[in-house]
MIDOSE-1310 file (N, C-alpha, C; in nm, 2 decimals, decimal comma, always signed):
residues 265
mtgk	+1,22/+1,37/+2,72/+1,23/+1,51/+2,67/+1,10/+1,56/+2,62; +0,99/+1,52/+2,67/+0,86/+1,55/+2,62/+0,82/+1,69/+2,67; +0,78/+1,78/+2,58/+0,74/+1,91/+2,62/+0,60/+1,92/+2,68; +0,58/+2,00/+2,78/+0,45/+2,01/+2,84/+0,38/+2,13/+2,79
tads	+0,45/+2,23/+2,75/+0,39/+2,35/+2,70/+0,45/+2,40/+2,57; +0,39/+2,48/+2,50/+0,44/+2,53/+2,38/+0,56/+2,62/+2,41; +0,66/+2,62/+2,32/+0,78/+2,71/+2,33/+0,74/+2,85/+2,28; +0,83/+2,94/+2,29/+0,81/+3,07/+2,24/+0,82/+3,07/+2,09
dkti	+0,79/+3,18/+2,03/+0,78/+3,19/+1,88/+0,92/+3,22/+1,82; +1,02/+3,22/+1,90/+1,16/+3,25/+1,85/+1,20/+3,13/+1,76; +1,25/+3,17/+1,64/+1,29/+3,07/+1,54/+1,43/+3,01/+1,57; +1,44/+2,88/+1,57/+1,57/+2,81/+1,59/+1,64/+2,81/+1,46
tsaa	+1,76/+2,85/+1,46/+1,84/+2,86/+1,33/+1,97/+2,77/+1,34; +2,00/+2,72/+1,45/+2,13/+2,65/+1,46/+2,11/+2,50/+1,47; +2,19/+2,43/+1,40/+2,19/+2,28/+1,40/+2,25/+2,23/+1,53; +2,32/+2,32/+1,60/+2,38/+2,28/+1,73/+2,28/+2,28/+1,85
npai	+2,16/+2,34/+1,82/+2,06/+2,34/+1,93/+2,03/+2,20/+1,98; +2,03/+2,17/+2,11/+2,01/+2,04/+2,16/+1,88/+1,97/+2,11; +1,77/+2,05/+2,09/+1,65/+2,00/+2,04/+1,66/+1,95/+1,90; +1,74/+2,02/+1,82/+1,76/+1,98/+1,68/+1,84/+1,86/+1,67
krlr	+1,95/+1,85/+1,76/+2,03/+1,73/+1,76/+1,95/+1,61/+1,79; +1,86/+1,63/+1,89/+1,78/+1,51/+1,93/+1,69/+1,47/+1,82; +1,62/+1,56/+1,75/+1,53/+1,53/+1,64/+1,61/+1,46/+1,52; +1,73/+1,51/+1,49/+1,80/+1,45/+1,39/+1,84/+1,30/+1,42
alal	+1,87/+1,28/+1,55/+1,90/+1,14/+1,59/+1,79/+1,05/+1,57; +1,67/+1,10/+1,57/+1,55/+1,01/+1,55/+1,54/+0,95/+1,41; +1,63/+0,99/+1,32/+1,64/+0,92/+1,19/+1,69/+0,78/+1,21; +1,75/+0,75/+1,32/+1,80/+0,61/+1,35/+1,70/+0,53/+1,44
kkyr	+1,68/+0,41/+1,40/+1,59/+0,32/+1,48/+1,63/+0,31/+1,62; +1,76/+0,30/+1,65/+1,81/+0,29/+1,79/+1,75/+0,40/+1,88; +1,75/+0,52/+1,83/+1,70/+0,63/+1,92/+1,55/+0,64/+1,92; +1,49/+0,60/+1,81/+1,34/+0,60/+1,81/+1,29/+0,50/+1,91
deeg	+1,36/+0,38/+1,91/+1,31/+0,28/+2,01/+1,34/+0,32/+2,15; +1,46/+0,38/+2,17/+1,50/+0,42/+2,31/+1,39/+0,52/+2,37; +1,34/+0,61/+2,28/+1,25/+0,71/+2,33/+1,10/+0,67/+2,31; +1,08/+0,56/+2,23/+0,95/+0,52/+2,20/+0,87/+0,62/+2,12
vfmv	+0,93/+0,68/+2,02/+0,87/+0,78/+1,93/+0,89/+0,75/+1,79; +0,82/+0,82/+1,70/+0,84/+0,82/+1,56/+0,80/+0,95/+1,50; +0,84/+0,97/+1,37/+0,83/+1,10/+1,30/+0,73/+1,09/+1,19; +0,65/+1,20/+1,19/+0,54/+1,21/+1,09/+0,56/+1,34/+1,01
egar	+0,57/+1,33/+0,87/+0,59/+1,45/+0,79/+0,46/+1,49/+0,73; +0,44/+1,63/+0,73/+0,32/+1,68/+0,66/+0,21/+1,72/+0,76; +0,15/+1,84/+0,73/+0,04/+1,88/+0,82/-0,08/+1,79/+0,82; -0,11/+1,74/+0,70/-0,23/+1,65/+0,69/-0,21/+1,53/+0,78
hvkd	-0,10/+1,46/+0,77/-0,07/+1,34/+0,84/-0,06/+1,37/+0,99; +0,00/+1,48/+1,03/+0,01/+1,52/+1,17/-0,13/+1,54/+1,22; -0,22/+1,60/+1,15/-0,36/+1,62/+1,19/-0,43/+1,48/+1,20; -0,40/+1,39/+1,11/-0,45/+1,25/+1,12/-0,41/+1,19/+1,26
alhg	-0,29/+1,20/+1,29/-0,24/+1,14/+1,42/-0,30/+1,21/+1,54; -0,31/+1,34/+1,54/-0,38/+1,41/+1,65/-0,52/+1,38/+1,66; -0,59/+1,37/+1,55/-0,73/+1,33/+1,55/-0,75/+1,19/+1,60; -0,65/+1,10/+1,57/-0,66/+0,96/+1,62/-0,62/+0,94/+1,76
gwqv	-0,59/+1,05/+1,83/-0,55/+1,04/+1,97/-0,41/+1,00/+2,00; -0,32/+1,01/+1,90/-0,18/+0,98/+1,92/-0,12/+1,09/+2,00; -0,03/+1,05/+2,10/+0,03/+1,15/+2,19/+0,14/+1,22/+2,12; +0,13/+1,35/+2,10/+0,23/+1,43/+2,04/+0,34/+1,46/+2,14
dtlv	+0,46/+1,44/+2,09/+0,58/+1,48/+2,17/+0,64/+1,61/+2,13; +0,66/+1,63/+2,00/+0,72/+1,76/+1,95/+0,67/+1,78/+1,82; +0,64/+1,91/+1,79/+0,60/+1,95/+1,65/+0,70/+2,06/+1,61; +0,76/+2,04/+1,49/+0,85/+2,13/+1,43/+0,79/+2,19/+1,30
yshr	+0,80/+2,32/+1,28/+0,74/+2,38/+1,16/+0,83/+2,50/+1,12; +0,81/+2,53/+0,99/+0,88/+2,65/+0,94/+0,78/+2,76/+0,92; +0,84/+2,88/+0,88/+0,75/+2,99/+0,87/+0,64/+2,97/+0,77; +0,66/+2,87/+0,68/+0,55/+2,84/+0,58/+0,43/+2,79/+0,64
akge	+0,44/+2,74/+0,76/+0,32/+2,67/+0,83/+0,26/+2,76/+0,94; +0,30/+2,89/+0,94/+0,24/+2,97/+1,04/+0,09/+2,99/+1,01; +0,01/+2,97/+1,11/-0,14/+2,97/+1,09/-0,19/+2,83/+1,06; -0,11/+2,73/+1,04/-0,15/+2,60/+1,00/-0,23/+2,54/+1,12
pava	-0,35/+2,49/+1,10/-0,43/+2,43/+1,21/-0,35/+2,32/+1,29; -0,27/+2,24/+1,22/-0,19/+2,13/+1,29/-0,11/+2,19/+1,40; -0,05/+2,31/+1,38/+0,04/+2,37/+1,48/-0,05/+2,41/+1,60; -0,16/+2,47/+1,58/-0,25/+2,51/+1,69/-0,30/+2,38/+1,76
aakk	-0,33/+2,28/+1,69/-0,38/+2,15/+1,75/-0,27/+2,09/+1,84; -0,15/+2,09/+1,79/-0,04/+2,03/+1,87/-0,02/+2,11/+2,00; -0,03/+2,24/+1,99/-0,01/+2,32/+2,11/-0,13/+2,29/+2,21; -0,25/+2,28/+2,16/-0,36/+2,25/+2,24/-0,34/+2,11/+2,31
ahgk	-0,27/+2,02/+2,24/-0,25/+1,88/+2,29/-0,12/+1,88/+2,38; -0,07/+2,00/+2,41/+0,05/+2,01/+2,50/+0,17/+1,96/+2,44; +0,18/+1,96/+2,31/+0,31/+1,92/+2,25/+0,41/+2,04/+2,25; +0,54/+2,00/+2,24/+0,64/+2,10/+2,24/+0,65/+2,15/+2,10
clev	+0,63/+2,28/+2,07/+0,63/+2,33/+1,93/+0,75/+2,42/+1,91; +0,82/+2,39/+1,80/+0,94/+2,46/+1,77/+0,94/+2,51/+1,63; +0,96/+2,64/+1,61/+0,97/+2,70/+1,48/+1,11/+2,70/+1,44; +1,14/+2,64/+1,32/+1,28/+2,63/+1,27/+1,29/+2,68/+1,13
tddl	+1,41/+2,69/+1,08/+1,43/+2,73/+0,94/+1,40/+2,61/+0,85; +1,38/+2,64/+0,72/+1,36/+2,54/+0,62/+1,48/+2,45/+0,61; +1,60/+2,51/+0,62/+1,72/+2,43/+0,62/+1,73/+2,32/+0,73; +1,69/+2,37/+0,85/+1,69/+2,27/+0,96/+1,58/+2,16/+0,95
lsri	+1,47/+2,20/+0,89/+1,37/+2,10/+0,87/+1,42/+1,99/+0,77; +1,49/+2,03/+0,67/+1,55/+1,94/+0,57/+1,65/+1,85/+0,64; +1,73/+1,91/+0,73/+1,83/+1,83/+0,80/+1,76/+1,73/+0,90; +1,65/+1,77/+0,96/+1,58/+1,68/+1,05/+1,52/+1,56/+0,97
tgrd	+1,46/+1,58/+0,86/+1,40/+1,47/+0,78/+1,49/+1,40/+0,68; +1,61/+1,47/+0,65/+1,70/+1,41/+0,55/+1,65/+1,42/+0,41; +1,55/+1,51/+0,39/+1,49/+1,53/+0,25/+1,50/+1,67/+0,21; +1,53/+1,70/+0,08/+1,55/+1,83/+0,03/+1,42/+1,91/+0,03
ntqa	+1,31/+1,84/-0,03/+1,18/+1,91/-0,04/+1,09/+1,86/+0,07; +1,12/+1,90/+0,19/+1,05/+1,85/+0,31/+0,92/+1,93/+0,33; +0,83/+1,87/+0,40/+0,70/+1,94/+0,43/+0,73/+2,05/+0,54; +0,64/+2,14/+0,55/+0,66/+2,25/+0,64/+0,63/+2,22/+0,79
vvgv	+0,57/+2,10/+0,81/+0,53/+2,06/+0,94/+0,58/+1,91/+0,96; +0,65/+1,89/+1,07/+0,69/+1,76/+1,11/+0,66/+1,73/+1,25; +0,59/+1,62/+1,28/+0,55/+1,59/+1,42/+0,63/+1,46/+1,47; +0,66/+1,46/+1,60/+0,71/+1,35/+1,66/+0,60/+1,30/+1,76
frqr	+0,57/+1,17/+1,75/+0,46/+1,11/+1,83/+0,51/+0,99/+1,90; +0,44/+0,95/+2,01/+0,47/+0,84/+2,09/+0,42/+0,71/+2,01; +0,51/+0,61/+2,01/+0,47/+0,48/+1,95/+0,35/+0,42/+2,03; +0,27/+0,34/+1,96/+0,16/+0,28/+2,02/+0,14/+0,14/+1,97
wtpl	+0,14/+0,04/+2,06/+0,12/-0,10/+2,03/+0,00/-0,16/+2,09; -0,07/-0,25/+2,02/-0,18/-0,33/+2,07/-0,13/-0,46/+2,12; -0,16/-0,50/+2,24/-0,12/-0,63/+2,29/-0,19/-0,74/+2,22; -0,12/-0,86/+2,21/-0,19/-0,97/+2,14/-0,32/-1,01/+2,21
kdih	-0,33/-1,00/+2,34/-0,45/-1,03/+2,41/-0,57/-0,95/+2,37; -0,55/-0,83/+2,30/-0,65/-0,74/+2,26/-0,69/-0,76/+2,12; -0,64/-0,86/+2,05/-0,68/-0,90/+1,91/-0,80/-0,99/+1,92; -0,92/-0,94/+1,90/-1,04/-1,02/+1,93/-1,13/-1,04/+1,80
hgvw	-1,14/-0,93/+1,72/-1,25/-0,94/+1,62/-1,19/-0,87/+1,49; -1,28/-0,89/+1,39/-1,24/-0,82/+1,26/-1,13/-0,90/+1,18; -1,07/-0,83/+1,09/-0,96/-0,88/+1,01/-0,83/-0,82/+1,05; -0,73/-0,90/+1,07/-0,59/-0,86/+1,10/-0,50/-0,91/+0,99
vale	-0,40/-0,84/+0,96/-0,29/-0,89/+0,87/-0,17/-0,92/+0,95; -0,12/-1,04/+0,94/+0,01/-1,08/+1,01/+0,12/-1,09/+0,90; +0,23/-1,02/+0,92/+0,34/-1,02/+0,83/+0,46/-1,08/+0,89; +0,50/-1,20/+0,84/+0,62/-1,27/+0,90/+0,74/-1,23/+0,82
gird	+0,84/-1,17/+0,89/+0,97/-1,14/+0,84/+0,97/-1,03/+0,72; +0,87/-0,94/+0,72/+0,87/-0,84/+0,62/+1,00/-0,75/+0,63; +1,06/-0,72/+0,52/+1,19/-0,64/+0,52/+1,18/-0,51/+0,45; +1,08/-0,49/+0,37/+1,07/-0,36/+0,29/+0,98/-0,26/+0,36
pgnl	+1,03/-0,15/+0,41/+0,94/-0,05/+0,48/+0,84/+0,01/+0,38; +0,87/+0,02/+0,25/+0,77/+0,07/+0,16/+0,65/-0,03/+0,14; +0,68/-0,16/+0,14/+0,57/-0,26/+0,13/+0,49/-0,25/+0,26; +0,56/-0,24/+0,37/+0,49/-0,23/+0,50/+0,39/-0,11/+0,51
gtim	+0,44/+0,00/+0,47/+0,36/+0,12/+0,47/+0,24/+0,11/+0,37; +0,26/+0,05/+0,26/+0,16/+0,03/+0,16/+0,05/-0,07/+0,21; +0,10/-0,17/+0,28/+0,00/-0,27/+0,34/-0,08/-0,20/+0,45; -0,02/-0,12/+0,53/-0,10/-0,04/+0,63/-0,21/+0,04/+0,56
rtad	-0,17/+0,10/+0,45/-0,26/+0,19/+0,37/-0,38/+0,10/+0,32; -0,35/-0,01/+0,26/-0,45/-0,10/+0,21/-0,54/-0,16/+0,32; -0,48/-0,19/+0,44/-0,56/-0,24/+0,55/-0,66/-0,13/+0,60; -0,61/-0,01/+0,60/-0,70/+0,11/+0,63/-0,81/+0,12/+0,53
avka	-0,78/+0,10/+0,40/-0,88/+0,12/+0,29/-0,99/+0,02/+0,31; -0,97/-0,10/+0,35/-1,07/-0,20/+0,36/-1,13/-0,21/+0,50; -1,08/-0,12/+0,59/-1,12/-0,11/+0,73/-1,09/-0,24/+0,80; -0,97/-0,29/+0,78/-0,92/-0,40/+0,86/-0,88/-0,34/+1,00
egvl	-0,87/-0,43/+1,10/-0,84/-0,38/+1,23/-0,70/-0,34/+1,25; -0,60/-0,42/+1,20/-0,46/-0,39/+1,23/-0,36/-0,48/+1,16; -0,24/-0,45/+1,19/-0,12/-0,53/+1,13/-0,04/-0,58/+1,24; -0,02/-0,71/+1,24/+0,06/-0,79/+1,34/+0,20/-0,82/+1,27
ligq	+0,31/-0,78/+1,33/+0,44/-0,81/+1,28/+0,50/-0,93/+1,36; +0,55/-1,03/+1,29/+0,60/-1,15/+1,35/+0,75/-1,17/+1,31; +0,83/-1,19/+1,42/+0,97/-1,22/+1,40/+1,05/-1,09/+1,37; +1,16/-1,12/+1,30/+1,26/-1,01/+1,26/+1,20/-0,93/+1,14
vcdi	+1,16/-0,81/+1,16/+1,10/-0,73/+1,05/+1,16/-0,60/+1,04; +1,13/-0,53/+0,93/+1,17/-0,39/+0,92/+1,09/-0,30/+1,02; +1,13/-0,18/+1,04/+1,08/-0,09/+1,14/+0,95/-0,03/+1,09; +0,84/-0,06/+1,16/+0,71/+0,00/+1,12/+0,71/+0,15/+1,15
wspe	+0,80/+0,20/+1,23/+0,80/+0,34/+1,27/+0,91/+0,42/+1,19; +0,97/+0,35/+1,09/+1,07/+0,42/+1,01/+1,00/+0,53/+0,92; +1,07/+0,63/+0,89/+1,01/+0,74/+0,81/+0,96/+0,68/+0,67; +1,03/+0,58/+0,62/+0,99/+0,53/+0,49/+0,85/+0,45/+0,50
avra	+0,83/+0,38/+0,61/+0,71/+0,30/+0,63/+0,59/+0,40/+0,66; +0,62/+0,50/+0,75/+0,52/+0,59/+0,78/+0,48/+0,68/+0,66; +0,57/+0,72/+0,58/+0,55/+0,80/+0,46/+0,46/+0,71/+0,36; +0,50/+0,59/+0,34/+0,43/+0,50/+0,25/+0,29/+0,47/+0,29
smgs	+0,26/+0,48/+0,42/+0,12/+0,46/+0,47/+0,03/+0,57/+0,44; +0,08/+0,69/+0,40/+0,00/+0,80/+0,36/-0,10/+0,84/+0,47; -0,06/+0,83/+0,59/-0,15/+0,87/+0,71/-0,23/+0,76/+0,76; -0,23/+0,64/+0,70/-0,31/+0,53/+0,75/-0,25/+0,47/+0,88
farv	-0,13/+0,50/+0,91/-0,07/+0,45/+1,04/-0,16/+0,50/+1,16; -0,22/+0,62/+1,14/-0,30/+0,68/+1,25/-0,43/+0,60/+1,27; -0,48/+0,52/+1,18/-0,61/+0,45/+1,19/-0,60/+0,30/+1,20; -0,48/+0,25/+1,18/-0,46/+0,10/+1,18/-0,38/+0,06/+1,31
kmar	-0,43/-0,04/+1,38/-0,37/-0,08/+1,50/-0,24/-0,16/+1,46; -0,14/-0,16/+1,55/-0,02/-0,23/+1,53/+0,01/-0,32/+1,65; +0,05/-0,45/+1,62/+0,09/-0,54/+1,72/+0,22/-0,61/+1,67; +0,28/-0,67/+1,77/+0,41/-0,74/+1,73/+0,43/-0,86/+1,82
avlp	+0,51/-0,96/+1,77/+0,54/-1,08/+1,85/+0,66/-1,15/+1,79; +0,74/-1,21/+1,87/+0,84/-1,30/+1,82/+0,77/-1,43/+1,79; +0,83/-1,52/+1,72/+0,76/-1,64/+1,67/+0,71/-1,73/+1,78; +0,79/-1,76/+1,89/+0,74/-1,85/+1,99/+0,62/-1,78/+2,06
eflk	+0,62/-1,65/+2,08/+0,51/-1,58/+2,15/+0,39/-1,59/+2,06; +0,40/-1,57/+1,93/+0,29/-1,58/+1,84/+0,23/-1,72/+1,84; +0,31/-1,83/+1,83/+0,26/-1,96/+1,83/+0,18/-2,00/+1,96; +0,23/-1,95/+2,07/+0,16/-1,98/+2,20/+0,03/-1,91/+2,20
wrkd	+0,03/-1,78/+2,15/-0,10/-1,70/+2,15/-0,20/-1,77/+2,05; -0,15/-1,82/+1,94/-0,24/-1,87/+1,84/-0,31/-2,00/+1,89; -0,25/-2,07/+1,97/-0,32/-2,20/+2,02/-0,45/-2,16/+2,10; -0,45/-2,05/+2,16/-0,57/-2,01/+2,24/-0,66/-1,92/+2,17
wkgr	-0,61/-1,86/+2,06/-0,70/-1,76/+1,99/-0,81/-1,83/+1,92; -0,93/-1,77/+1,93/-1,05/-1,83/+1,89/-1,08/-1,81/+1,74; -1,00/-1,72/+1,67/-1,03/-1,69/+1,54/-0,97/-1,79/+1,43; -0,99/-1,75/+1,31/-0,94/-1,83/+1,20/-0,81/-1,77/+1,14
vvgt	-0,72/-1,86/+1,10/-0,59/-1,82/+1,05/-0,58/-1,87/+0,90; -0,56/-1,78/+0,81/-0,54/-1,82/+0,67/-0,41/-1,76/+0,62; -0,33/-1,85/+0,55/-0,21/-1,81/+0,50/-0,20/-1,83/+0,35; -0,12/-1,75/+0,28/-0,10/-1,77/+0,14/+0,03/-1,86/+0,12
hlnt	+0,02/-1,95/+0,02/+0,13/-2,05/+0,00/+0,12/-2,10/-0,14; +0,24/-2,12/-0,20/+0,24/-2,17/-0,34/+0,20/-2,32/-0,34; +0,23/-2,39/-0,24/+0,21/-2,54/-0,23/+0,07/-2,57/-0,18; -0,03/-2,52/-0,25/-0,17/-2,56/-0,22/-0,25/-2,55/-0,34
svdy	-0,36/-2,62/-0,35/-0,44/-2,61/-0,47/-0,56/-2,53/-0,45; -0,58/-2,47/-0,33/-0,70/-2,39/-0,30/-0,68/-2,25/-0,36; -0,77/-2,21/-0,45/-0,77/-2,08/-0,51/-0,82/-1,98/-0,40; -0,75/-1,86/-0,39/-0,79/-1,77/-0,28/-0,93/-1,72/-0,29
rkgd	-1,00/-1,74/-0,40/-1,14/-1,70/-0,41/-1,23/-1,80/-0,35; -1,17/-1,92/-0,32/-1,25/-2,03/-0,25/-1,22/-2,04/-0,10; -1,15/-1,95/-0,05/-1,11/-1,96/+0,09/-1,22/-1,93/+0,19; -1,21/-1,98/+0,31/-1,31/-1,96/+0,41/-1,25/-1,84/+0,50
ytqp	-1,32/-1,73/+0,49/-1,27/-1,61/+0,56/-1,36/-1,57/+0,68; -1,41/-1,67/+0,74/-1,50/-1,64/+0,86/-1,42/-1,56/+0,96; -1,48/-1,46/+1,01/-1,41/-1,37/+1,11/-1,45/-1,41/+1,25; -1,36/-1,38/+1,35/-1,24/-1,30/+1,34/-1,13/-1,38/+1,26
lllv	-1,06/-1,31/+1,18/-0,97/-1,37/+1,08/-0,83/-1,30/+1,09; -0,73/-1,39/+1,08/-0,59/-1,34/+1,07/-0,53/-1,39/+0,94; -0,50/-1,30/+0,85/-0,44/-1,33/+0,72/-0,29/-1,32/+0,74; -0,22/-1,43/+0,71/-0,08/-1,44/+0,74/-0,01/-1,44/+0,60
mgse	+0,08/-1,34/+0,59/+0,16/-1,33/+0,46/+0,31/-1,35/+0,50; +0,38/-1,42/+0,41/+0,52/-1,44/+0,44/+0,61/-1,33/+0,39; +0,74/-1,35/+0,41/+0,84/-1,25/+0,37/+0,85/-1,24/+0,22; +0,91/-1,13/+0,17/+0,93/-1,12/+0,03/+1,02/-1,23/-0,03
qsgl	+1,12/-1,27/+0,04/+1,21/-1,37/-0,01/+1,17/-1,51/+0,02; +1,13/-1,54/+0,14/+1,11/-1,68/+0,18/+0,97/-1,73/+0,19; +0,87/-1,64/+0,19/+0,73/-1,69/+0,21/+0,71/-1,72/+0,36; +0,61/-1,80/+0,39/+0,58/-1,84/+0,52/+0,68/-1,95/+0,57
sadi	+0,72/-1,94/+0,70/+0,80/-2,04/+0,76/+0,72/-2,17/+0,78; +0,79/-2,28/+0,81/+0,72/-2,41/+0,84/+0,63/-2,40/+0,96; +0,68/-2,33/+1,06/+0,60/-2,32/+1,19/+0,47/-2,24/+1,17; +0,48/-2,13/+1,09/+0,36/-2,05/+1,07/+0,27/-2,12/+0,97
tkac	+0,32/-2,19/+0,88/+0,24/-2,27/+0,78/+0,15/-2,37/+0,86; +0,21/-2,44/+0,96/+0,14/-2,54/+1,04/+0,04/-2,47/+1,12; +0,06/-2,35/+1,16/-0,04/-2,28/+1,25/-0,16/-2,23/+1,17; -0,16/-2,24/+1,04/-0,28/-2,19/+0,96/-0,39/-2,30/+0,96
dqlv	-0,51/-2,25/+0,96/-0,63/-2,33/+0,94/-0,65/-2,37/+0,79; -0,61/-2,28/+0,71/-0,62/-2,30/+0,56/-0,51/-2,23/+0,49; -0,46/-2,28/+0,38/-0,37/-2,22/+0,29/-0,43/-2,20/+0,16; -0,41/-2,08/+0,10/-0,47/-2,05/-0,03/-0,36/-1,99/-0,12
kipm	-0,38/-1,98/-0,25/-0,29/-1,92/-0,34/-0,36/-1,83/-0,44; -0,28/-1,73/-0,49/-0,33/-1,65/-0,59/-0,28/-1,70/-0,73; -0,36/-1,74/-0,82/-0,32/-1,79/-0,95/-0,23/-1,69/-1,03; -0,13/-1,74/-1,09/-0,05/-1,65/-1,18/-0,02/-1,72/-1,31
pgga	-0,12/-1,71/-1,40/-0,11/-1,79/-1,53/+0,00/-1,73/-1,62; +0,05/-1,61/-1,59/+0,15/-1,55/-1,68/+0,29/-1,60/-1,64; +0,39/-1,53/-1,68/+0,53/-1,58/-1,67/+0,59/-1,54/-1,54; +0,53/-1,45/-1,46/+0,59/-1,40/-1,33/+0,59/-1,52/-1,23
esln	+0,70/-1,53/-1,15/+0,71/-1,63/-1,05/+0,64/-1,59/-0,92; +0,63/-1,46/-0,90/+0,57/-1,42/-0,77/+0,51/-1,28/-0,79; +0,43/-1,24/-0,69/+0,38/-1,11/-0,68/+0,45/-1,03/-0,57; +0,46/-0,90/-0,59/+0,50/-0,81/-0,48/+0,42/-0,83/-0,36
lavs	+0,48/-0,83/-0,24/+0,41/-0,86/-0,12/+0,29/-0,77/-0,09; +0,31/-0,64/-0,11/+0,20/-0,54/-0,09/+0,09/-0,57/-0,19; +0,12/-0,60/-0,31/+0,02/-0,63/-0,41/-0,06/-0,76/-0,37; +0,01/-0,86/-0,34/-0,06/-0,99/-0,30/-0,15/-0,97/-0,18
tgvm	-0,10/-0,89/-0,08/-0,17/-0,87/+0,04/-0,30/-0,79/+0,00; -0,29/-0,69/-0,09/-0,40/-0,61/-0,13/-0,51/-0,70/-0,20; -0,46/-0,79/-0,28/-0,56/-0,88/-0,35/-0,63/-0,96/-0,25; -0,56/-1,01/-0,15/-0,62/-1,10/-0,05/-0,72/-1,02/+0,04
lyei	-0,68/-0,90/+0,08/-0,76/-0,82/+0,17/-0,89/-0,78/+0,10; -0,89/-0,74/-0,03/-1,01/-0,71/-0,10/-1,10/-0,83/-0,12; -1,04/-0,94/-0,14/-1,13/-1,06/-0,15/-1,19/-1,09/-0,01; -1,12/-1,08/+0,09/-1,17/-1,11/+0,23/-1,28/-1,02/+0,27
crsk	-1,26/-0,89/+0,23/-1,36/-0,79/+0,28/-1,46/-0,76/+0,17; -1,46/-0,83/+0,06/-1,55/-0,80/-0,05/-1,70/-0,79/-0,01; -1,74/-0,87/+0,08/-1,88/-0,87/+0,11/-1,92/-0,74/+0,19; -1,82/-0,67/+0,24/-1,85/-0,55/+0,32/-1,83/-0,42/+0,24
l	-1,78/-0,44/+0,12/-1,75/-0,32/+0,04/-1,86/-0,27/-0,05
């Protein structure tokens, strides 16, 4: 249902409109995956996606966004543009105070074979979309290449993850693999793999972060699996001299990324 040209300027007011029904359905992962799309809220982040070459499917906006450059840019990129009421925008996003511009873009994945250089973050079994979006944002901040998702994970294209990335989704590559696929790829990959683990004596500030590098982080609940642990060239840990038993995953990933990229900052 990809639009090839801009629609007329007539405002859509009915929730029964087929285009609105379709957009509301994209709140569910099932329909996002079926169509291979995801939703971006806000003119700034829509412009980030357009500037990054992401293929726009549909752009929805309210009267508040008339004259907004993101709308003109979406039309120029041959996206389907729909003006709707503020009430319909809220229904589409499921949020009361929604942005005046919402874009639907095609999902984009980087194949494992194209992971060659720089720093990548691999996340095994991550479940929290807020953490995932925050990690994308941190990866973007240190200019890491991308994020690799391993195994059963939360949806990187969920509104929560995209929102938490604060537009960084547009600049960070995404890759994915089931565990057997990752382990097979890792055997032939020429880079270095470093994981964080509590059962090691190596301080993260003493790690060898020669690039290309894959930083592997475990799930919030279980940490790294035995198979992933064995696949690492080195295990490091972040000291916690206080009373806390663990760090938030996004926080620990941020600590690691800034240490890894310190020489470039």
